[in-house]
C-alpha positions as CSV (number, residue, x, y, z in Angstrom):
1,M,1.4,-59.0,52.1
2,K,0.3,-56.5,54.8
3,K,-1.3,-54.4,52.3
4,F,-3.2,-57.3,50.9
5,L,-4.4,-58.3,54.4
6,L,-5.5,-54.8,55.2
7,L,-7.5,-54.5,51.9
8,L,-8.9,-58.0,52.6
9,A,-9.9,-57.0,56.2
10,G,-11.5,-53.8,54.5
11,A,-13.3,-55.8,52.1
12,L,-14.7,-58.2,54.8
13,L,-15.8,-55.2,56.7
14,T,-17.6,-53.6,53.9
15,F,-19.3,-57.0,53.4
16,A,-20.3,-57.2,56.8
17,N,-21.9,-53.8,56.9
18,S,-23.6,-54.3,53.7
19,A,-25.1,-57.4,54.9
20,F,-26.5,-55.7,58.0
21,S,-27.8,-52.4,56.0
22,A,-28.2,-52.0,52.4
23,P,-29.0,-48.9,50.3
24,L,-32.3,-49.0,48.4
25,E,-32.6,-47.3,45.1
26,V,-34.6,-44.0,45.2
27,V,-36.1,-42.3,42.2
28,Q,-38.2,-39.1,41.9
29,V,-41.6,-39.5,40.1
30,S,-44.7,-37.6,39.3
31,A,-48.0,-38.6,40.6
32,P,-49.6,-39.3,37.3
33,T,-46.7,-41.5,36.4
34,V,-46.4,-43.6,39.5
35,N,-50.5,-44.0,39.6
36,C,-50.2,-45.5,36.0
37,V,-48.1,-48.5,37.4
38,F,-51.1,-49.4,39.6
39,N,-54.1,-48.4,37.5
40,T,-54.6,-48.4,33.6
41,S,-56.8,-45.3,34.0
42,C,-53.8,-43.7,36.0
43,T,-56.0,-43.0,39.0
44,V,-55.8,-44.8,42.2
45,T,-58.1,-45.1,45.2
46,V,-56.2,-44.4,48.4
47,S,-56.5,-45.4,52.1
48,D,-55.1,-42.7,54.3
49,S,-54.3,-42.8,58.1
50,T,-52.7,-40.3,60.2
51,A,-50.9,-40.1,63.5
52,P,-49.7,-37.0,65.6
53,L,-45.9,-36.7,65.6
54,P,-44.7,-37.1,69.3
55,V,-42.6,-33.8,69.1
56,S,-43.0,-30.3,71.1
57,V,-45.3,-28.5,68.6
58,T,-48.5,-26.8,68.5
59,G,-51.1,-26.9,65.4
60,T,-51.4,-29.4,62.7
61,N,-48.7,-32.2,62.6
62,F,-48.8,-35.8,61.6
63,L,-47.2,-38.8,60.0
64,Q,-49.5,-39.7,57.2
65,S,-49.6,-43.4,56.0
66,R,-51.2,-44.0,52.4
67,T,-51.8,-47.3,50.8
68,Y,-53.5,-48.5,47.6
69,V,-53.5,-51.8,45.4
70,G,-52.7,-52.6,41.9
71,S,-55.6,-53.1,39.7
72,S,-56.0,-55.8,37.0
73,G,-54.1,-55.2,33.9
74,A,-51.8,-52.9,35.5
75,P,-48.0,-53.4,35.8
76,A,-48.4,-53.5,39.5
77,A,-51.7,-55.7,39.5
78,G,-52.1,-57.2,42.9
79,L,-49.3,-55.4,44.6
80,Y,-49.6,-52.9,47.4
81,A,-48.2,-49.3,47.4
82,Y,-47.2,-47.7,50.5
83,E,-46.6,-44.0,50.8
84,Y,-45.6,-42.0,53.8
85,R,-45.6,-38.0,54.4
86,V,-44.0,-36.4,57.6
87,N,-46.3,-33.1,57.8
88,L,-45.4,-30.2,60.2
89,S,-46.5,-27.5,57.7
90,G,-49.3,-26.4,60.1
91,A,-47.4,-26.6,63.3
92,V,-45.4,-24.2,65.3
93,A,-42.5,-25.1,67.6
94,M,-42.6,-24.9,71.3
95,G,-39.2,-23.5,72.2
96,S,-36.6,-24.5,70.0
97,P,-37.6,-26.4,66.6
98,H,-38.0,-30.2,66.8
99,C,-37.0,-30.9,63.4
100,I,-37.3,-34.5,62.1
101,N,-34.2,-36.0,60.4
102,S,-35.5,-39.7,59.5
103,L,-38.2,-42.1,59.6
104,T,-37.8,-45.8,60.2
105,I,-40.6,-48.2,59.2
106,P,-40.6,-52.1,59.8
107,F,-41.3,-52.9,56.3
108,G,-39.9,-56.4,55.2
109,P,-39.2,-57.3,51.5
110,V,-39.5,-54.6,48.9
111,V,-40.9,-55.2,45.2
112,S,-38.0,-54.5,43.0
113,S,-39.5,-55.5,39.7
114,L,-41.3,-52.2,38.5
115,D,-40.3,-49.2,36.5
116,L,-41.9,-46.5,38.8
117,N,-40.7,-43.3,37.2
118,G,-41.4,-44.4,33.6
119,N,-37.8,-44.1,32.2
120,G,-37.7,-47.7,31.2
121,H,-35.5,-48.9,33.8
122,I,-36.8,-51.9,36.0
123,G,-35.5,-52.2,39.6
124,D,-36.8,-49.0,41.1
125,Q,-37.5,-49.6,45.0
126,V,-38.2,-46.3,46.6
127,F,-40.1,-43.6,44.8
128,V,-40.5,-39.8,46.0
129,V,-43.5,-37.8,44.7
130,T,-41.7,-34.6,43.6
131,G,-44.4,-33.6,41.1
132,G,-48.2,-33.3,41.3
133,G,-48.3,-33.7,45.2
134,L,-47.8,-32.3,48.3
135,G,-44.6,-31.3,50.4
136,T,-41.1,-29.9,49.6
137,I,-38.5,-31.9,51.3
138,G,-37.2,-35.2,49.6
139,V,-35.6,-38.3,50.7
140,A,-31.9,-38.5,50.5
141,S,-31.6,-42.0,51.2
142,A,-33.4,-45.3,52.2
143,D,-31.5,-48.2,53.8
144,Q,-32.7,-51.5,54.9
145,D,-31.2,-53.6,57.6
146,S,-31.4,-57.2,57.9
147,S,-34.4,-57.3,60.1
148,G,-36.4,-55.5,57.2
149,N,-36.7,-52.0,58.9
150,I,-36.2,-49.3,56.3
151,T,-34.8,-46.0,57.6
152,F,-35.5,-43.0,55.3
153,T,-33.2,-39.9,55.6
154,F,-34.4,-36.7,54.5
155,G,-32.6,-34.4,52.2
156,S,-32.9,-31.7,55.1
157,P,-34.8,-31.9,58.4
158,V,-38.6,-31.4,58.1
159,C,-39.0,-28.5,60.7
160,P,-42.2,-26.9,62.3
161,G,-42.9,-23.3,61.9
162,T,-41.7,-20.4,64.0
163,A,-43.0,-17.0,64.5
164,T,-41.1,-15.7,61.3
165,S,-41.3,-19.0,59.1
166,N,-43.9,-21.5,58.0
167,G,-43.6,-25.2,58.8
168,Q,-42.5,-27.8,56.5
169,S,-43.7,-31.0,54.8
170,S,-41.8,-34.0,53.1
171,F,-43.0,-35.0,49.9
172,F,-45.0,-38.3,49.7
173,F,-42.4,-41.2,49.4
174,G,-43.1,-44.7,48.9
175,L,-42.4,-48.3,48.0
176,V,-44.1,-51.4,47.1
177,S,-44.7,-54.8,48.8
178,T,-46.5,-58.0,48.0
179,Q,-48.1,-58.1,51.4
180,P,-51.5,-56.0,52.6
181,P,-51.3,-53.3,55.2
182,G,-51.5,-53.4,59.1
183,P,-50.5,-51.4,62.0
184,V,-46.9,-51.1,63.0
185,T,-44.8,-49.0,65.2
186,A,-42.6,-46.7,63.3
187,T,-39.6,-44.4,64.7
188,I,-38.9,-40.9,63.8
189,I,-35.4,-39.2,64.8
190,E,-35.3,-35.6,65.5
191,A,-32.1,-33.7,64.2
192,G,-30.6,-33.5,67.6
193,G,-31.0,-37.3,68.0
194,A,-34.0,-37.8,70.1
195,A,-36.0,-40.8,69.0
196,H,-40.0,-41.3,69.3
197,Q,-42.3,-44.1,68.2
198,I,-45.4,-43.4,66.3
199,A,-48.1,-45.3,64.7
200,A,-48.0,-46.1,61.1
201,R,-48.9,-48.7,58.6
202,A,-46.8,-51.2,56.5
203,P,-46.9,-54.5,55.0
204,Q,-47.8,-57.4,57.4
205,P,-45.7,-60.4,57.5
206,A,-46.5,-63.5,55.4
207,A,-48.1,-66.2,57.5
208,A,-45.3,-67.6,59.7
209,A,-44.4,-71.2,60.3
210,C,-45.8,-72.7,63.3
211,S,-43.6,-74.7,65.6
212,I,-43.9,-76.4,69.2
213,P,-42.5,-74.5,72.3
214,S,-40.6,-76.2,74.9
215,F,-41.2,-75.4,78.6
216,Q,-39.2,-72.3,79.5
217,P,-40.6,-70.9,82.8
218,A,-37.9,-68.2,83.3
219,Y,-39.6,-66.2,80.4
220,W,-43.0,-66.1,82.0
221,N,-42.0,-66.2,85.6
222,D,-40.4,-62.7,86.0
223,C,-41.9,-61.3,89.1
224,T,-40.4,-63.2,92.1
225,N,-42.3,-61.1,94.5
226,G,-45.9,-61.8,93.2
227,C,-48.5,-59.9,91.4
228,V,-51.0,-57.5,92.8
229,W,-54.7,-57.9,91.5
230,Q,-56.3,-55.0,89.9
231,P,-59.6,-54.8,87.9
232,W,-59.3,-56.2,84.2
233,A,-59.2,-53.2,81.9
234,G,-60.7,-54.9,78.9
235,C,-60.1,-56.3,75.6
236,G,-56.9,-55.2,73.8
237,V,-56.3,-52.7,76.6
238,E,-53.1,-53.2,78.9
239,S,-54.0,-54.7,82.1
240,A,-53.5,-52.6,85.3
241,R,-52.3,-55.6,87.2
242,Y,-48.7,-55.1,88.2
243,C,-45.7,-56.9,89.8
244,S,-44.7,-55.7,93.3
245,G,-41.3,-55.4,94.3
246,C,-39.7,-56.0,90.9
247,G,-39.0,-52.3,90.2
248,P,-38.7,-50.9,86.9
249,S,-36.9,-53.5,85.2
250,C,-39.8,-56.0,85.8
251,G,-41.0,-57.3,82.3
252,F,-44.6,-57.9,83.5
253,A,-44.8,-61.2,81.3
254,Q,-46.0,-62.9,84.5
255,C,-48.5,-60.5,85.7
256,K,-50.0,-59.3,82.6
257,N,-50.5,-62.7,80.6
258,N,-52.6,-65.4,81.7
259,C,-53.3,-69.0,80.7
260,Y,-54.8,-68.1,77.4
261,N,-51.7,-66.1,76.6
262,Y,-49.6,-69.1,77.8
263,A,-51.4,-71.7,76.0
264,N,-51.0,-69.8,72.7
265,N,-47.5,-68.9,73.6
266,K,-48.2,-65.2,72.8
267,R,-47.3,-62.4,74.9
268,T,-49.8,-59.5,74.8
269,D,-49.6,-58.0,78.1
270,T,-53.3,-57.4,78.2
271,F,-54.5,-60.8,80.1
272,A,-55.9,-61.9,76.6
273,Q,-59.4,-63.3,76.7
274,P,-61.1,-65.6,74.1
275,G,-63.3,-63.6,71.8
276,C,-61.5,-60.1,72.2
277,A,-59.6,-60.7,69.0
278,S,-62.7,-61.7,67.0
279,S,-65.4,-59.7,68.3
280,N,-63.9,-57.3,70.7
281,S,-65.9,-58.7,73.3
282,P,-64.7,-61.4,75.8
283,V,-66.6,-64.6,76.5
284,S,-69.1,-64.1,79.0
285,I,-70.5,-67.4,79.9
286,M,-68.1,-69.9,81.6
287,S,-69.0,-73.3,79.9
288,C,-67.0,-75.4,77.4
289,S,-69.1,-74.6,74.6
290,A,-68.9,-70.9,74.9
291,V,-65.2,-70.5,75.6
292,Q,-64.3,-73.1,72.9
293,S,-66.5,-71.3,70.5
294,A,-65.0,-67.7,71.4
295,A,-61.4,-69.3,71.1
296,M,-62.3,-70.9,67.7
297,A,-63.5,-67.4,66.4
298,D,-60.1,-66.2,67.3
299,G,-58.6,-68.8,65.1
300,L,-58.0,-72.0,67.2
301,T,-59.2,-75.2,65.4
302,A,-60.8,-78.2,67.4
303,T,-59.0,-81.5,67.2
304,A,-59.6,-85.1,68.7
305,A,-57.8,-86.4,71.9
306,D,-55.7,-88.6,69.7
307,G,-55.4,-86.0,66.9
308,T,-52.3,-84.4,65.8
309,C,-52.2,-80.7,64.8
310,P,-51.4,-79.9,61.1
311,G,-48.7,-77.7,59.8
312,G,-46.6,-77.7,63.0
313,M,-49.5,-76.2,65.1
314,D,-49.3,-76.9,68.8
315,K,-52.1,-78.7,70.9
316,V,-53.8,-77.1,73.8
317,A,-56.4,-78.1,76.1
318,L,-59.6,-76.3,77.6
319,V,-61.2,-77.0,81.0
320,V,-63.8,-75.0,82.8
321,A,-64.9,-74.6,86.4
322,P,-68.6,-74.3,85.4
323,G,-70.1,-70.9,85.7
324,S,-66.8,-69.6,87.3
325,D,-63.6,-69.6,85.2
326,Y,-61.9,-71.2,82.3
327,H,-58.3,-72.6,81.8
328,W,-55.8,-73.7,79.5
329,Y,-52.9,-76.1,79.1
330,R,-50.3,-76.3,76.4
331,L,-48.5,-79.3,74.9
332,G,-44.7,-79.0,75.0
333,S,-42.1,-80.3,72.5
334,D,-41.2,-83.1,75.3
335,G,-44.7,-84.4,75.0
336,M,-45.5,-83.1,78.3
337,W,-48.2,-80.5,79.4
338,T,-47.6,-77.2,81.1
339,H,-50.0,-74.2,82.3
340,K,-50.0,-70.8,83.8
341,P,-52.7,-70.0,86.2
342,G,-53.9,-66.5,85.8
343,M,-51.1,-64.2,87.3
344,T,-49.2,-67.0,88.8
345,Q,-46.2,-68.5,87.5
346,A,-45.9,-71.1,84.6
347,T,-45.6,-74.6,85.8
348,N,-45.3,-78.1,84.7
349,V,-47.1,-79.7,87.7
350,D,-50.9,-80.0,88.5
351,Q,-52.9,-79.5,91.7
352,S,-51.2,-82.5,93.4
353,G,-47.7,-81.5,92.1
354,H,-47.4,-84.2,89.5
355,T,-46.1,-83.6,86.2
356,I,-48.9,-83.6,83.4
357,S,-48.9,-86.3,80.7
358,D,-52.5,-85.7,80.0
359,P,-54.5,-82.8,81.3
360,Q,-57.8,-84.8,81.1
361,T,-56.6,-87.0,84.0
362,A,-54.5,-84.5,85.7
363,D,-55.7,-82.8,89.2
364,R,-57.2,-79.7,87.8
365,G,-59.0,-78.6,91.2
366,G,-62.0,-76.9,90.7
367,Y,-61.9,-77.2,86.8
368,T,-64.1,-80.2,86.8
369,D,-65.2,-79.7,83.0
370,F,-62.8,-81.3,80.5
371,C,-63.9,-79.5,77.1
372,G,-61.3,-80.9,74.8
373,Y,-58.3,-80.3,72.6
374,L,-57.7,-77.3,70.1
375,C,-54.8,-76.4,67.9
376,T,-53.0,-73.1,67.7
377,C,-50.2,-71.7,65.7
378,S,-47.2,-71.5,68.4
379,D,-43.6,-70.6,68.1
380,A,-40.5,-72.3,69.2
381,H,-39.7,-69.0,70.7
382,Q,-41.2,-68.0,74.1
383,G,-44.0,-65.4,73.8
384,Q,-43.7,-65.3,69.9
385,G,-46.8,-67.4,69.1
386,H,-49.0,-66.3,66.0
387,A,-52.5,-66.9,67.3
388,N,-54.6,-63.9,66.7
389,I,-55.5,-63.3,70.2
390,K,-55.7,-60.0,72.5
């Protein structure tokens, strides 16, 4: 009985670990063979981007992200290929070699319905281009965790050159997704264990379901000693505002996110402005029509005062101090309205200290123009809204 229990415990532990991290099937391919999966002419048009590797080397070094899409009639028609290469072939170590042992990419679901190496077996997941391409070092394993992150461990560490040896490059290695590419943050791990973040491209998640948040001020009000005003840094640039007296643990949710962030329930730490996401230019005229147009260009949609937002979207309200400033409110899951004025704390009361059942009738101070209501794709989790703002 004791032996049976030990075996059962081991089986349960194995099951738990496999649920957390599962190995993907890795196959070796030649460039022409995998190209034929994506195009009947066996040629593909690629899009490349590179980011310098954050390790102590000089000379050419980068993580290369390559994408291409399957053409009509091909086995992978409409699917997206993602290939990566860690290149230190033109780099020289500064001091001891900083070799790279693994790369982790936030990827999501992997297509497993293709024969990538042409051997008649369906179910290949990761392909390593060992023929007809660049590089010398392959992938020993690829493991995906329950969050969709995939860790590629190289057959041997990829190292820069030294005074007596040339640097190395991995082969291109890749996998397939149903989703189009976008920017992500990857992680490289040195052979010694040091971790570094690096820009890459990977599938963007499918459109997330919208949901309505509750009022949870603790998430946003993380600077008890107040914020210090600094000039705004511009669209998509981290604001220079900072919390005073909070120390290095301050999360900056309060100081670097304004009423537009709060209304959309999306933390960007950039003091988001209407128009920045759609045109990279913030709204410049403080009027209802100008601010509303900029927000709608960012993806918000207008709705009537008595309208219900579709698809689980959340209702927000826009007001303007003519020629001076705008302000936003958001509707909570309890049917009441809350807001976050600039760098100050999120609150559920108006200028007179009353809870807000309708921002149109609330005491809004100098924001005398009520502009109307809009819908945004929010999320029940604080700061995790899905609106396209920056």
